Every structure is written in C-alpha cells, then in structure tokens.
Backbone as CSV, one residue per row, in Angstrom:
resi,resn,N_x,N_y,N_z,CA_x,CA_y,CA_z,C_x,C_y,C_z
1,UNK,-83.495,-80.547,248.227,-84.324,-80.514,249.563,-85.833,-80.769,249.319
2,UNK,-86.164,-81.484,250.274,-87.795,-81.831,250.030,-88.484,-80.645,250.442
3,UNK,-89.782,-80.629,249.831,-90.590,-79.550,249.757,-90.926,-79.377,251.464
4,UNK,-91.233,-80.260,251.959,-91.762,-80.184,253.428,-90.662,-79.556,254.246
5,UNK,-89.570,-79.902,253.905,-88.344,-79.294,254.871,-88.158,-77.864,254.397
6,UNK,-88.448,-77.421,253.121,-88.410,-75.915,252.683,-89.649,-75.156,253.594
7,UNK,-90.876,-75.959,253.810,-91.950,-75.181,254.536,-91.424,-74.780,255.706
8,UNK,-90.809,-75.841,256.556,-90.443,-75.672,257.921,-89.362,-74.464,257.978
9,UNK,-88.459,-74.524,256.865,-87.497,-73.625,256.861,-88.121,-72.169,256.753
10,UNK,-88.972,-71.985,255.883,-89.646,-70.409,255.635,-90.660,-70.127,256.531
11,UNK,-91.325,-71.011,257.099,-92.472,-70.588,257.969,-92.065,-69.584,259.035
12,UNK,-90.923,-69.613,259.887,-90.504,-68.516,260.571,-90.344,-67.060,259.950
13,UNK,-89.880,-67.421,258.446,-89.742,-66.010,257.865,-91.062,-65.334,257.626
14,UNK,-91.897,-66.368,257.324,-93.423,-65.795,256.850,-93.895,-65.038,258.119
15,UNK,-93.948,-65.732,259.326,-94.274,-65.274,260.462,-93.433,-63.768,260.796
16,UNK,-92.244,-63.785,260.578,-91.399,-62.650,260.882,-92.074,-61.295,259.997
17,UNK,-92.544,-61.422,258.757,-92.693,-60.357,257.915,-93.964,-60.200,258.059
18,UNK,-95.074,-61.078,258.697,-96.407,-60.729,259.071,-96.276,-59.718,260.373
19,UNK,-95.592,-60.135,261.334,-95.468,-59.581,262.498,-94.676,-57.925,262.379
20,UNK,-93.572,-58.118,261.656,-93.129,-56.862,261.143,-93.978,-55.762,260.541
21,UNK,-94.708,-56.323,259.584,-95.821,-55.380,259.077,-96.601,-54.954,259.980
22,UNK,-97.271,-55.762,260.795,-98.128,-55.012,261.862,-97.631,-54.197,262.737
23,UNK,-96.359,-54.374,263.192,-95.694,-53.421,263.985,-95.267,-51.941,263.494
24,UNK,-95.048,-51.960,262.162,-94.806,-50.615,261.411,-96.082,-50.143,260.884
25,UNK,-97.060,-50.703,260.587,-98.373,-50.315,260.484,-99.049,-49.737,261.734
26,UNK,-98.598,-50.208,262.735,-99.367,-49.764,263.840,-98.636,-48.176,264.157
27,UNK,-97.279,-47.964,263.612,-96.829,-46.774,263.866,-97.596,-45.684,263.130
28,UNK,-98.125,-46.034,261.802,-98.747,-45.185,260.873,-100.235,-44.943,261.749
29,UNK,-100.869,-45.966,262.184,-102.185,-45.772,262.837,-102.145,-45.002,264.134
30,UNK,-101.116,-45.241,264.744,-100.937,-44.452,266.054,-100.934,-43.012,266.072
31,UNK,-99.874,-42.584,264.754,-99.789,-41.284,264.802,-100.893,-40.729,264.332
32,UNK,-101.681,-41.375,263.246,-102.832,-40.551,262.695,-103.933,-40.603,263.754
33,UNK,-103.827,-41.307,264.575,-105.095,-41.241,265.508,-104.653,-40.246,266.731
34,UNK,-103.530,-39.893,266.854,-103.016,-38.863,267.718,-102.907,-37.402,267.013
35,UNK,-103.409,-37.463,265.620,-103.285,-36.286,264.974,-101.797,-35.920,264.703
36,UNK,-100.889,-36.831,264.553,-99.388,-36.356,264.278,-99.138,-36.882,262.796
37,UNK,-98.097,-36.399,262.313,-97.682,-36.783,260.921,-96.669,-38.077,261.018
38,UNK,-97.134,-39.038,260.092,-96.487,-40.292,260.267,-95.427,-40.403,259.196
39,UNK,-94.125,-40.403,259.569,-93.109,-40.577,258.842,-93.018,-41.888,257.835
40,UNK,-93.857,-43.053,258.102,-94.200,-44.128,257.144,-95.633,-43.926,256.515
41,UNK,-95.458,-43.932,255.018,-96.778,-43.952,254.330,-97.410,-45.199,254.217
42,UNK,-96.583,-46.204,253.794,-97.158,-47.569,253.489,-96.126,-48.663,253.893
43,UNK,-96.527,-50.085,254.114,-95.376,-50.955,254.410,-95.991,-52.034,253.631
44,UNK,-94.965,-52.898,253.154,-95.354,-54.043,252.652,-94.147,-54.928,252.944
45,UNK,-94.403,-56.471,252.545,-93.485,-57.397,252.858,-93.633,-58.563,252.012
46,UNK,-92.617,-59.425,251.882,-92.527,-60.729,251.263,-91.746,-61.626,251.701
47,UNK,-92.010,-63.190,251.407,-90.856,-63.933,251.679,-90.253,-64.265,250.453
48,UNK,-89.126,-64.423,250.268,-88.312,-64.857,248.723,-88.785,-66.153,248.536
49,UNK,-89.186,-66.474,247.342,-89.706,-67.733,246.840,-88.282,-68.720,246.649
50,UNK,-88.821,-69.849,246.821,-87.507,-70.763,246.777,-86.845,-70.943,245.447
51,UNK,-87.425,-70.443,244.454,-86.587,-70.588,243.282,-85.664,-69.477,243.252
52,UNK,-85.958,-68.295,243.592,-85.251,-67.263,244.085,-84.268,-67.596,244.989
53,UNK,-84.428,-67.929,245.830,-83.302,-68.387,247.049,-82.298,-69.396,246.294
54,UNK,-82.892,-70.334,245.645,-81.856,-71.187,244.895,-81.007,-70.696,243.947
55,UNK,-81.586,-69.675,243.109,-80.768,-68.947,242.172,-79.642,-68.022,242.672
56,UNK,-80.014,-67.508,243.966,-79.079,-66.715,244.707,-78.055,-67.403,245.305
57,UNK,-78.344,-68.645,245.902,-77.568,-69.560,246.343,-76.506,-70.083,245.310
58,UNK,-77.073,-70.353,244.193,-76.262,-70.697,242.967,-75.180,-69.710,242.623
59,UNK,-75.759,-68.692,242.306,-75.112,-67.251,242.071,-73.908,-66.931,242.647
60,UNK,-74.191,-67.174,243.935,-73.044,-66.750,244.939,-72.391,-68.021,245.651
61,UNK,-72.478,-69.057,244.994,-71.738,-70.322,245.520,-72.061,-70.767,247.251
62,UNK,-73.209,-70.318,247.584,-73.517,-70.704,249.067,-74.256,-72.159,249.251
63,UNK,-73.514,-72.985,249.977,-73.921,-74.200,250.361,-75.257,-74.439,250.634
64,UNK,-76.139,-75.482,250.833,-77.650,-75.450,251.044,-77.546,-75.380,252.600
65,UNK,-76.481,-75.748,253.460,-76.565,-75.807,254.721,-76.318,-74.091,255.294
66,UNK,-75.963,-73.457,254.274,-75.424,-72.056,254.691,-76.490,-71.020,254.289
67,UNK,-77.609,-71.649,253.802,-78.365,-70.469,253.126,-79.032,-69.395,254.121
68,UNK,-79.515,-70.020,255.119,-80.319,-69.091,256.187,-79.173,-68.142,256.724
69,UNK,-77.984,-68.417,256.964,-76.981,-67.781,257.471,-76.326,-66.582,256.387
70,UNK,-76.348,-66.973,255.236,-75.641,-66.037,254.178,-76.592,-65.381,253.408
71,UNK,-77.931,-65.492,253.208,-78.837,-65.142,252.528,-79.773,-64.433,253.315
72,UNK,-79.561,-62.990,253.521,-79.982,-62.148,254.591,-81.465,-61.449,254.116
73,UNK,-81.831,-61.828,253.046,-83.139,-61.097,252.596,-84.262,-62.241,252.310
74,UNK,-84.241,-63.326,252.935,-85.426,-64.161,252.785,-86.712,-63.618,253.195
75,UNK,-86.811,-62.917,254.299,-87.712,-62.166,254.740,-87.467,-60.544,254.383
76,UNK,-88.284,-60.022,253.507,-88.176,-58.588,253.075,-89.152,-57.657,253.692
77,UNK,-88.975,-56.457,254.107,-90.152,-55.453,254.372,-89.602,-54.273,253.709
78,UNK,-90.635,-53.619,253.156,-90.473,-52.425,252.362,-91.304,-51.390,253.098
79,UNK,-90.522,-50.354,253.537,-91.193,-49.132,254.000,-91.165,-48.074,253.291
80,UNK,-92.484,-47.333,252.768,-92.497,-46.446,251.890,-92.770,-44.943,252.685
81,UNK,-92.017,-43.954,252.438,-92.181,-42.589,253.204,-92.519,-41.711,251.821
82,UNK,-93.082,-40.458,252.336,-93.485,-39.355,251.199,-92.440,-38.731,251.035
83,UNK,-91.478,-38.397,252.146,-90.322,-37.527,251.678,-89.024,-38.027,252.192
84,UNK,-87.769,-37.731,251.413,-86.420,-38.086,251.637,-86.177,-37.722,253.246
85,UNK,-86.842,-36.725,253.705,-86.295,-36.443,255.180,-86.801,-37.484,256.122
86,UNK,-87.955,-38.216,255.794,-88.711,-39.194,256.680,-87.675,-40.373,256.678
87,UNK,-86.989,-40.572,255.684,-86.081,-42.008,255.820,-85.461,-41.997,257.195
88,UNK,-84.751,-40.896,257.391,-83.810,-40.921,258.481,-84.724,-41.042,259.841
89,UNK,-85.717,-40.543,259.989,-86.717,-40.675,261.103,-87.004,-42.248,261.085
90,UNK,-87.433,-42.949,260.049,-87.654,-44.251,260.141,-86.526,-44.987,260.626
91,UNK,-85.248,-44.954,259.950,-84.083,-45.434,260.517,-83.922,-45.124,262.030
92,UNK,-84.164,-44.110,262.574,-84.057,-43.876,264.112,-85.150,-44.664,264.718
93,UNK,-86.196,-44.529,264.323,-87.093,-45.503,265.078,-86.779,-46.829,265.065
94,UNK,-86.390,-47.410,264.372,-85.938,-48.795,263.998,-84.729,-48.820,265.057
95,UNK,-83.623,-48.313,265.235,-82.386,-48.319,265.882,-82.961,-48.026,267.490
96,UNK,-84.142,-47.543,267.680,-84.437,-47.258,268.921,-85.263,-48.507,269.559
97,UNK,-85.697,-49.552,268.552,-86.538,-50.510,268.981,-85.741,-51.690,269.682
98,UNK,-86.366,-52.345,270.736,-85.430,-53.298,271.126,-86.022,-54.796,270.934
99,UNK,-87.001,-54.605,270.006,-87.428,-56.274,269.390,-86.574,-56.667,268.215
100,UNK,-85.703,-55.707,267.699,-84.948,-56.226,266.403,-83.596,-55.431,266.699
101,UNK,-82.483,-56.192,266.161,-81.160,-55.944,266.352,-80.577,-55.645,264.891
102,UNK,-79.854,-54.516,264.646,-79.326,-54.351,263.514,-78.107,-55.108,263.081
103,UNK,-77.976,-55.738,262.268,-76.753,-56.493,261.765,-75.898,-55.269,260.909
104,UNK,-76.399,-54.711,259.834,-75.612,-53.622,259.210,-76.709,-52.776,258.200
105,UNK,-76.106,-51.839,257.752,-76.958,-50.735,256.975,-76.237,-50.467,255.572
106,UNK,-76.796,-50.196,254.723,-76.448,-49.818,253.499,-77.141,-48.481,252.805
107,UNK,-76.453,-47.558,252.790,-77.141,-46.289,252.385,-77.013,-46.050,250.864
108,UNK,-77.851,-46.274,250.135,-77.802,-45.959,248.697,-78.458,-44.804,248.306
109,UNK,-78.943,-43.884,249.304,-79.431,-42.489,249.031,-78.264,-41.625,249.041
110,UNK,-77.488,-41.675,249.949,-76.319,-40.857,249.828,-75.216,-41.375,248.711
111,UNK,-74.910,-42.656,248.694,-74.311,-43.130,247.735,-75.162,-44.214,246.802
112,UNK,-75.496,-43.318,245.731,-76.479,-43.770,244.648,-75.821,-44.847,243.945
113,UNK,-76.366,-45.810,243.607,-75.771,-46.965,242.740,-75.776,-46.489,241.335
114,UNK,-74.822,-47.012,240.511,-74.326,-46.580,239.116,-75.891,-46.543,238.495
115,UNK,-76.396,-47.494,238.623,-77.780,-47.811,237.944,-78.719,-46.825,238.111
116,UNK,-78.516,-45.881,239.139,-79.738,-44.988,239.537,-80.381,-45.124,240.744
117,UNK,-80.177,-46.499,241.265,-80.953,-47.004,242.320,-80.634,-46.295,243.469
118,UNK,-81.718,-45.923,244.284,-81.764,-45.249,245.553,-82.527,-45.707,246.741
119,UNK,-82.114,-45.946,247.938,-83.058,-46.705,248.770,-82.022,-46.864,249.984
120,UNK,-82.584,-46.973,251.062,-81.641,-47.203,252.574,-82.068,-48.637,252.959
121,UNK,-81.147,-49.755,253.197,-81.113,-51.001,253.346,-80.802,-51.364,254.932
122,UNK,-81.493,-51.962,255.655,-80.831,-52.262,256.728,-81.213,-53.845,256.912
123,UNK,-80.310,-54.661,257.582,-80.388,-56.048,257.896,-80.748,-56.105,259.173
124,UNK,-81.501,-56.763,259.655,-81.956,-56.867,261.264,-82.091,-58.293,261.475
125,UNK,-81.800,-58.558,262.846,-82.086,-59.888,263.508,-83.513,-59.857,264.159
126,UNK,-84.388,-60.657,263.978,-85.616,-60.699,264.564,-86.009,-61.910,265.268
127,UNK,-86.461,-62.126,266.529,-86.852,-63.264,267.114,-88.351,-63.805,266.957
128,UNK,-88.744,-64.852,266.398,-89.988,-65.233,266.307,-90.325,-66.577,267.136
129,UNK,-91.550,-66.695,267.833,-91.782,-67.770,268.291,-92.900,-68.592,267.744
130,UNK,-92.445,-69.696,267.348,-93.175,-70.468,266.446,-93.743,-71.859,267.125
131,UNK,-94.233,-72.816,266.387,-94.742,-74.051,267.105,-93.544,-75.050,267.485
132,UNK,-92.493,-74.733,266.782,-91.288,-75.374,266.804,-90.215,-74.764,267.655
133,UNK,-90.745,-73.713,268.319,-89.804,-73.023,269.237,-89.215,-71.604,269.022
134,UNK,-88.427,-71.089,269.511,-88.028,-69.838,269.167,-86.947,-69.640,268.414
135,UNK,-86.980,-68.863,267.355,-85.990,-68.735,266.223,-85.484,-67.472,265.889
136,UNK,-84.384,-67.201,265.612,-83.817,-65.663,265.160,-83.525,-65.817,263.820
137,UNK,-84.272,-64.913,263.021,-84.222,-64.734,261.489,-83.518,-63.383,261.191
138,UNK,-83.209,-63.551,260.079,-82.548,-62.113,259.348,-83.780,-61.588,258.608
139,UNK,-83.622,-60.495,258.411,-84.854,-59.969,257.586,-84.167,-58.470,257.125
140,UNK,-84.479,-58.221,255.862,-83.850,-56.984,255.059,-85.190,-55.860,255.151
141,UNK,-84.900,-54.756,255.612,-85.792,-53.535,255.653,-85.363,-52.454,254.656
142,UNK,-85.882,-52.438,253.483,-85.975,-51.272,252.543,-86.602,-50.101,253.024
143,UNK,-86.003,-48.892,252.986,-86.645,-47.672,253.427,-86.689,-46.799,252.153
144,UNK,-87.501,-46.351,251.497,-87.278,-45.369,250.218,-88.774,-44.436,250.297
145,UNK,-88.578,-43.491,249.267,-89.953,-42.491,248.942,-90.753,-43.145,247.934
146,UNK,-91.825,-42.702,247.849,-93.053,-43.205,246.789,-92.105,-43.110,245.496
147,UNK,-91.442,-42.004,245.129,-90.880,-41.983,243.883,-89.795,-42.932,243.680
148,UNK,-89.094,-42.926,244.549,-87.945,-44.157,244.476,-88.503,-45.344,244.110
149,UNK,-89.401,-45.801,245.110,-90.049,-47.101,244.810,-90.603,-47.229,243.372
150,UNK,-91.176,-46.243,242.955,-91.943,-46.525,241.663,-90.431,-46.835,240.605
151,UNK,-89.541,-45.895,240.561,-88.348,-46.222,239.762,-87.794,-47.775,240.084
152,UNK,-87.732,-47.912,241.211,-86.992,-49.447,241.737,-88.037,-50.551,241.137
153,UNK,-89.329,-50.300,241.224,-90.152,-51.684,240.903,-90.053,-51.669,239.343
154,UNK,-89.977,-50.787,238.426,-89.792,-50.571,237.121,-88.374,-51.211,236.916
155,UNK,-87.371,-50.895,237.242,-86.150,-51.212,237.065,-85.994,-52.722,237.282
156,UNK,-86.453,-53.189,238.514,-86.475,-54.411,238.916,-87.094,-55.607,237.792
157,UNK,-88.322,-54.962,237.345,-89.039,-55.719,236.249,-88.048,-55.712,235.039
158,UNK,-87.347,-54.831,234.613,-86.708,-54.856,233.486,-85.353,-55.655,233.651
159,UNK,-84.830,-55.665,234.736,-83.685,-56.451,235.352,-84.014,-57.897,235.308
160,UNK,-85.265,-58.278,235.792,-85.560,-59.800,235.434,-85.908,-60.205,234.163
161,UNK,-86.541,-59.174,233.236,-86.725,-59.729,231.997,-85.245,-59.993,231.009
162,UNK,-84.222,-58.943,231.283,-83.136,-58.804,230.689,-81.926,-59.503,231.121
163,UNK,-82.098,-59.820,232.430,-81.218,-60.333,233.131,-79.881,-59.655,233.126
164,UNK,-78.715,-60.001,232.678,-77.574,-58.736,232.667,-77.160,-58.410,231.311
165,UNK,-78.168,-58.464,230.366,-78.165,-58.147,229.081,-79.229,-57.125,228.578
166,UNK,-79.601,-56.079,229.465,-80.260,-54.916,229.192,-79.727,-54.041,228.149
167,UNK,-80.730,-53.548,227.354,-80.026,-53.006,225.897,-80.039,-51.531,226.463
168,UNK,-78.874,-51.089,225.896,-78.206,-49.615,226.308,-79.037,-48.811,226.356
169,UNK,-80.007,-48.582,225.238,-80.834,-47.369,225.196,-82.013,-47.368,226.407
170,UNK,-82.305,-48.814,226.939,-83.170,-48.729,227.840,-82.484,-48.420,229.273
171,UNK,-81.204,-48.719,229.295,-80.329,-48.458,230.505,-80.213,-47.052,230.603
172,UNK,-79.941,-46.353,229.559,-79.736,-44.795,229.584,-81.093,-44.421,230.068
173,UNK,-82.260,-44.586,229.483,-83.361,-43.845,229.899,-83.873,-44.368,231.304
174,UNK,-83.497,-45.398,232.085,-83.514,-45.689,233.195,-82.602,-44.549,234.125
175,UNK,-81.428,-44.241,233.682,-80.710,-43.478,234.502,-81.287,-41.828,234.405
176,UNK,-81.805,-41.624,233.339,-82.297,-40.321,233.107,-83.831,-40.202,233.828
177,UNK,-84.325,-41.350,234.111,-85.708,-41.441,235.008,-85.142,-41.491,236.346
178,UNK,-84.077,-41.875,236.651,-83.497,-41.764,238.192,-83.239,-40.523,238.395
179,UNK,-82.671,-39.592,237.482,-82.260,-38.231,237.720,-83.663,-37.579,237.974
180,UNK,-84.654,-37.736,237.136,-85.994,-37.186,237.255,-86.574,-37.356,238.648
181,UNK,-86.438,-38.559,239.091,-86.847,-39.079,240.487,-86.258,-38.317,241.615
182,UNK,-84.939,-38.052,241.260,-84.157,-37.127,242.437,-84.632,-35.856,242.452
183,UNK,-84.861,-35.385,241.346,-85.458,-33.994,241.162,-86.755,-33.886,241.895
184,UNK,-87.662,-34.727,241.602,-88.876,-34.703,242.186,-88.900,-35.148,243.541
185,UNK,-88.034,-35.850,244.214,-87.915,-35.678,245.621,-87.309,-34.471,246.430
186,UNK,-86.498,-33.776,245.429,-85.842,-32.710,245.779,-87.098,-31.451,245.990
187,UNK,-87.759,-31.437,244.899,-88.847,-30.622,244.934,-89.934,-30.680,245.892
188,UNK,-90.476,-31.923,246.243,-91.170,-32.384,247.157,-90.862,-32.035,248.481
189,UNK,-89.463,-31.905,248.556,-88.946,-31.534,249.970,-88.916,-29.951,250.247
190,UNK,-88.807,-29.331,249.082,-88.940,-27.794,249.241,-90.398,-27.310,249.923
191,UNK,-91.273,-27.954,249.227,-92.721,-27.694,249.750,-93.290,-28.643,250.832
192,UNK,-92.368,-29.534,251.542,-92.685,-30.385,252.349,-93.684,-30.048,253.571
193,UNK,-93.290,-28.933,253.858,-94.177,-28.357,255.115,-95.677,-27.952,254.772
194,UNK,-95.555,-27.332,253.547,-97.110,-27.171,252.991,-97.984,-28.274,252.713
195,UNK,-97.189,-29.252,252.244,-98.153,-30.563,251.806,-98.410,-31.303,253.283
196,UNK,-97.493,-31.218,254.270,-97.862,-32.038,255.588,-98.888,-31.236,256.053
197,UNK,-99.146,-29.701,256.022,-100.246,-28.872,256.809,-101.513,-29.377,256.142
198,UNK,-101.301,-29.495,254.757,-102.573,-29.626,254.050,-103.254,-30.967,254.422
199,UNK,-102.154,-32.114,254.550,-102.799,-33.470,254.878,-103.307,-33.249,256.549
200,UNK,-102.543,-32.645,257.194,-103.136,-32.755,258.544,-104.327,-31.896,258.594
201,UNK,-104.730,-30.932,258.018,-105.709,-30.179,258.065,-106.867,-31.200,257.383
202,UNK,-106.688,-31.860,256.416,-107.801,-32.964,255.820,-107.881,-34.060,256.717
203,UNK,-106.937,-34.619,257.388,-107.021,-35.637,258.489,-107.921,-35.148,259.362
204,UNK,-107.739,-34.138,260.059,-108.439,-33.591,261.144,-109.752,-33.564,260.866
205,UNK,-110.147,-32.825,259.760,-111.491,-32.571,259.227,-112.278,-34.067,259.108
206,UNK,-111.514,-35.015,258.562,-112.117,-36.185,258.154,-112.456,-36.793,259.797
207,UNK,-111.781,-36.758,260.649,-111.780,-37.338,261.945,-112.891,-36.890,262.670
208,UNK,-112.937,-35.398,262.620,-114.257,-34.697,263.432,-115.408,-35.146,262.819
209,UNK,-115.437,-35.005,261.511,-116.904,-35.269,260.603,-117.208,-36.888,261.062
210,UNK,-116.296,-37.788,260.913,-116.510,-39.130,261.350,-116.941,-39.127,262.743
211,UNK,-116.592,-38.317,263.681,-116.833,-38.375,265.276,-118.242,-37.897,265.213
212,UNK,-118.620,-36.720,264.628,-119.920,-36.091,264.469,-121.098,-37.086,264.019
213,UNK,-120.801,-37.700,262.904,-121.804,-38.649,262.435,-122.218,-39.700,263.350
214,UNK,-120.937,-40.351,263.973,-121.063,-41.423,264.758,-122.254,-40.967,266.072
215,UNK,-121.765,-39.804,266.579,-122.676,-39.113,267.530,-123.922,-39.034,267.179
216,UNK,-124.350,-38.653,265.892,-125.801,-38.351,265.548,-126.408,-39.745,265.390
217,UNK,-125.613,-40.816,264.709,-126.238,-42.060,264.558,-126.610,-42.527,265.864
218,UNK,-125.627,-42.355,266.915,-125.991,-43.025,268.201,-127.124,-42.355,268.891
219,UNK,-127.401,-41.009,268.658,-128.396,-40.176,269.387,-129.690,-40.460,268.881
220,UNK,-129.746,-41.030,267.562,-130.934,-41.511,266.838,-131.630,-42.574,267.650
221,UNK,-130.929,-43.507,268.109,-131.218,-44.557,268.858,-131.838,-44.304,270.287
222,UNK,-131.473,-43.161,270.936,-132.012,-42.968,272.044,-132.525,-41.320,272.503
223,UNK,-132.417,-40.587,271.638,-132.956,-39.180,271.856,-134.075,-38.871,270.842
224,UNK,-134.984,-37.814,271.233,-136.085,-37.412,270.412,-135.484,-37.095,269.109
225,UNK,-135.990,-37.900,268.223,-136.067,-37.820,266.573,-135.953,-36.156,266.180
226,UNK,-136.774,-35.551,266.597,-136.979,-34.179,266.146,-135.865,-33.413,266.532
227,UNK,-135.461,-33.635,267.818,-134.283,-32.968,268.240,-132.857,-33.069,267.594
228,UNK,-132.844,-34.543,267.175,-131.569,-35.005,266.515,-131.720,-34.392,265.142
229,UNK,-132.696,-34.504,264.448,-132.698,-33.915,262.817,-132.548,-32.469,262.983
230,UNK,-132.586,-31.945,264.232,-132.172,-30.434,264.035,-130.797,-30.269,264.174
231,UNK,-130.128,-31.152,265.082,-128.782,-31.289,265.329,-128.178,-31.578,263.836
232,UNK,-128.790,-32.286,263.185,-128.104,-32.951,261.801,-128.306,-31.805,260.927
233,UNK,-129.228,-30.977,260.838,-129.446,-29.783,259.816,-128.434,-28.618,260.149
234,UNK,-128.065,-28.712,261.512,-127.094,-27.701,261.917,-125.976,-28.300,261.478
235,UNK,-125.591,-29.261,261.429,-124.128,-30.161,260.924,-123.823,-29.844,259.581
236,UNK,-124.885,-29.985,258.607,-125.023,-29.654,257.249,-124.879,-28.320,257.158
237,UNK,-125.440,-27.445,257.836,-124.994,-26.219,257.810,-123.508,-25.693,257.830
238,UNK,-123.043,-25.988,259.002,-121.601,-25.923,259.269,-120.533,-26.493,258.395
239,UNK,-121.096,-27.833,258.020,-120.411,-28.525,256.905,-120.182,-27.977,255.639
240,UNK,-121.202,-27.286,255.046,-121.270,-26.643,253.931,-120.488,-25.184,254.100
241,UNK,-120.386,-24.689,254.869,-119.751,-23.360,255.004,-118.182,-23.796,255.281
242,UNK,-117.923,-24.993,255.264,-116.392,-25.391,255.325,-115.493,-24.602,256.232
243,UNK,-116.089,-24.374,257.499,-115.319,-23.935,258.524,-114.696,-24.835,259.609
244,UNK,-113.590,-25.270,259.421,-113.061,-26.057,260.622,-113.320,-25.703,261.847
245,UNK,-112.928,-24.660,262.278,-113.049,-24.140,263.696,-114.475,-24.552,264.285
246,UNK,-115.502,-24.097,263.371,-116.899,-24.281,263.807,-117.192,-25.853,263.850
247,UNK,-116.871,-26.609,262.916,-116.926,-27.797,262.762,-116.423,-28.414,264.268
248,UNK,-115.117,-28.154,264.759,-114.617,-28.469,265.958,-115.343,-28.402,267.325
249,UNK,-115.651,-26.930,267.258,-116.708,-26.554,268.225,-117.961,-27.164,268.232
250,UNK,-118.981,-27.405,267.217,-119.807,-28.131,266.846,-119.607,-29.663,267.587
251,UNK,-118.797,-30.218,267.227,-118.386,-31.448,267.792,-118.136,-31.606,269.398
252,UNK,-117.382,-30.529,269.780,-117.323,-30.754,271.337,-118.496,-30.314,271.856
253,UNK,-119.390,-29.511,271.435,-120.966,-29.486,271.866,-121.494,-30.530,271.834
254,UNK,-121.642,-31.442,270.506,-122.191,-32.769,270.404,-121.818,-33.772,271.345
255,UNK,-120.632,-33.730,271.619,-120.001,-34.572,272.544,-120.588,-34.566,273.966
256,UNK,-121.023,-33.310,274.336,-121.385,-33.064,275.736,-122.823,-33.632,275.691
257,UNK,-123.713,-33.546,274.785,-124.887,-34.078,274.637,-125.055,-35.375,274.491
258,UNK,-123.975,-35.959,273.725,-123.970,-37.570,273.478,-123.626,-38.038,274.835
259,UNK,-122.748,-37.426,275.618,-122.164,-37.959,276.849,-123.565,-38.012,277.738
260,UNK,-124.359,-37.199,277.913,-125.536,-37.203,278.839,-126.328,-38.684,278.514
261,UNK,-126.314,-38.856,277.378,-127.068,-40.161,276.894,-126.085,-41.142,276.982
262,UNK,-124.920,-41.136,277.329,-123.944,-42.127,277.402,-123.734,-42.890,276.085
263,UNK,-123.946,-42.174,275.081,-123.630,-42.737,273.643,-122.585,-42.042,272.968
264,UNK,-121.563,-41.305,273.855,-120.582,-40.731,273.120,-119.423,-41.358,272.410
265,UNK,-119.465,-40.748,271.068,-118.392,-41.423,270.122,-116.838,-41.502,270.710
266,UNK,-116.206,-42.895,270.674,-115.056,-42.786,270.891,-113.920,-42.804,270.051
267,UNK,-114.531,-42.353,268.773,-113.592,-42.321,267.615,-112.236,-41.439,267.904
C-alpha cells in the first residue's frame, strides 16, 4: 500500500485521538474548576504505527481491505485513575455519552489475565468530520489505575523485547509484581477518602490563593498603592497562619473591594 494512502487512512484516527483526549481532559478540568473530585487523573492517546498495524494484520491473517474493520485499536486512548473505584465511574461516564457508541467491553480487572495484566478495555465507535467527509472509526479505550499502568508499561516493554520468549525468571517476577500492584490498589482504596479529602483541601487552597493574588495584581493597576500594600501584608499574615477558613473569608472581602474597581478575578 502506498504511503500517501496510509496517510489518508490514518488521518481520521489521528483526529479521533485528539478529539477524544480533549473531551476526557475537559472532564478533569471541569471537575477541578467546580471544586469536585475527578475520577480521571490523566489521559493519553496514540495512533498505532503502520508497522504495528501490518504486524497485527499478518499475525491474525487479516486481509488489507479488512484492516479498518478488524483491527479495533488503530486509535487508542488510555485513561488513568487514582483508585480502582474510579474505573467504574469512568465506564459509566462513557456509557452515558451520546458522541460515542460502545461496541464491546473487556474487564481484565475482575478477570485478571494469566500474565497479571489488569485493565478495563472498551471498543467504541466514534464519528469524525474530516476534509474528506464524515467517517466512523473504532477506538480502544483502556481504563486503569496509576499502579496498573506502571506495571503494564513495564510488561509491554519486556514483551516487545522478548516477543514470546520471555525468560521464565522474568515472567515469575512480573507475576509477583502484579500481586504487589493489586495489594497497593487495595491499600489505597482503604484510605481513599482520606486521600481525596487531603487533595480537595490542597486544591481549594491553591485556587483561593491564585484568586487573591490575581485580585491584588489587578488592584495595583487602579487602586492606591499604599492601600494595596496593606492588603498584601494582611494576605501574607493570614497565609503564614495556614488557616484556610480565614483565607476564604479574606478572599471574599477582597472580591468585594476588587468588584468596586471592576477588576474582580474570575479564576
């Protein structure tokens, strides 16, 4: 197949990856801006390389004219969560969307692979609008925890190196490592609420401080400099006291002052 034809084939898949990344990343952004916990921590994506597509087609005896139909992971999205409990929430989010249609799901978390691999896979249909018209493509979405992703990344590298001839001692160590990852996820689940509360407090404090500093910076442009310096000194005093409630109250008061000058922060 000519290189130019491959480019035409893969362009919609590249577009699908970029669009899906933006849509899932917006879930992270919106939750954090609203002061809510996001079940999605990170999003990544890739389009399968031509060499990998050809290798898979050869391995599975897929004819060239059936590649797009039978190779379902040309577009790949990886969604990383902090906790195992978040994975079901992400699955529910995807199921409720009307811009993608689920073809099928594979639960390798409940049904762990013999190798120790754990992840939740979904194949979805997604419509892209390209310069050549509308096209429906398939995309694989992998949903896993940070710990699962660390193990899977290492295992994938070793599989690539050894193909199907991985030394038995390395295989055994990988299985032991997968048990450790499972235990880590279980331990993190036990203290999940404590972790989320700590992260929420940190995010609230960060947002409040950013808002205060923006208002002070804006006031410097329009208000009396001596008054603004007093406000700034008051902020530093409250900040050093590490009292979040007082910081929030100070921010509300500063918002009122900034609003009178029409320079209120919208962070």
